[in-house]
N, C-alpha and C positions, 0 to 999 in steps of 0.2 A: 565316719559315715557322713555323706554329703547332706545338706539341707533338703535337696530334692528327694533323695532316697528316704529320709526321715519322714517327709511329708507324704510320700507315696505309701509307706508302711502304716502311718497313722490313719490315712484315708482308708486303706484296706481293712484295718482293724475296726474302724467305725462302721463300714459297710457290712462287714461280717457280723458284727454284733447286732446291727439293725435287722439284717436278714434272719438271724437266729431268733430274735425276739418275735418277728412276724410268723416264722414257721412254727414256733412252739407257743404262740399266743401269750408271751410273757409281758408284753407291753406294746406300745406303739413305737414306730420309728422316730416319731417326733419327741416322745417322752413317755413316761409311764405314770400310772396313778393307781391308787388303791382300788378304784372302781373297776379298772381293767382286771386286776388280780382277783377281786371278788367275783367278777363275771366268769373268769376262767375257772375259779374254784367251784362255783355253782354248776357250771357246765360239766366239769370233770366228775363232780359228785353224782350228778344225774346219769352220766354215762356209766359210771361204776355201778350205780344201782341197777341200771339196765343189764349190764353184763352179769352181775350176781343173780338177778332174777332169771335171765336166760339160762344160766348154768343150772339153777335149781329146777326150772321147768323141764329142761332136757333130761336131768337125772331122774325126775319123777314121771317122765313120759307125757308131759302136758305141754309140749312145744307150741301147740296152737293157741294156748292161753296168752302167749307173748304178743301175737299179732294185733294190730289196731283194727278193731271191728269197722267194717264199711257198711254204710246204710245204702240199700238199693232204693233209689228214689224213682225208678221206673214204675209207673202205675200209681204212684203216691200223689196226693193232692193236698193243697194247703187247706187246713180246716179253719184256722184262725191265727191272727198275729197277736201275740200276747204283749209285745212291746219290750221295754227294757226292765230287767230285774236282776237280782243277784242269784246265781245258780251255784249250789255246792259242787266243788270239783269232783267229789266222789261219784256224782251222778252223771258226769260226762263220760260216755262209754265208747265213743268212736268218732269216725269222720264221715262226712257226707260228700267227700271228694278231696281233692288235693293230693299232694305228694305224701308218701308214707315215710317220713323222717323220724317218726316216733313209734314207741311201742304202745301197748294197750293202757299203760299208765302215764302216757305222754312224757316218758323219758326219751331223750334223743338216742337213736340207734346207731348213729355214725357222725363223722365230722361234718357232713353236709348241712347240718342244722346250725352250726356254730355262728356263722355271720349274722343271721337274722336273730338268733337267740341272744347273742351279745348285744345287739342294738336295742332289742326290747328290754333286756335286763338293765342296761344302762339308762334307758328312758325311765323305767320304773324307779330305779334308785335315785335318779336326779329329781324326781318329783314331777316329771312331765306328764301331761295328760295322755293316756293311752286309750284309744277307742275301745268300746265294748266288742266282745267277740260276737259272732253271729252263729246261732245254734238252731237246729231243728229239734223239737221234742217229739219223740216217737213213743210207742208203748213201753219200750224197755230202757229208756233213758234219753240223754241228750247227745246229739251228734254235731261236731264242729263243721260249719260251712266255711267260715273265715276266722282265723285267729289261732291256729294250731300252736304257733310259737308263743303267743300270749298265754295260752293255757299251760304250756310247758314251763314258762317262766313263773307263773303264779304257783304252780306246784313246787317248783324248785325253791321258791321263797317261803313256802309253808303256808300260803293263804288257804283259808277254809273254803272260799268261794270266789267267783269272778263275775263281774258285771257283764251282762249279755243282752243282746237283742234276740228274743225267742219267737219262733214261729212253730205252731203245732201242725204236724202233718199226719195224715191218715192214709192208709192204703186201701 
């Protein structure tokens, strides 16, 4: 085999491996790290939890329990701004807007959440400062205005609560 042919085959193998790693989220094309694998594992675990919960809810006839609750802010007004505090994750019940890439427990419902989930997860594991989420507090719980992925990552990491900037709203 000629040196040119060997080089071409080698290049093709490297490109194929890099492409496969990106498609299956097994590492980066530049290299791999345990943080990337941990991120993928956390995302896959959350997705599997969502799929198991979806199946259970469908079998028990409670399909609507899966959907992320949306707060209707029409007609609502700001009662007062509480400022920053820690909010228990179990008290965050829905969204005040945004895309619905998560279920009611803030597990990702599809691969569309992967890119932002992975960047927030890697920021948290590297010790970088992550800004507080923005929440509305309504009568039935807290609703995410900004920070859906941060809530999902906090839940995936097993945190009991999350730092938030809270505003109380009333209808």
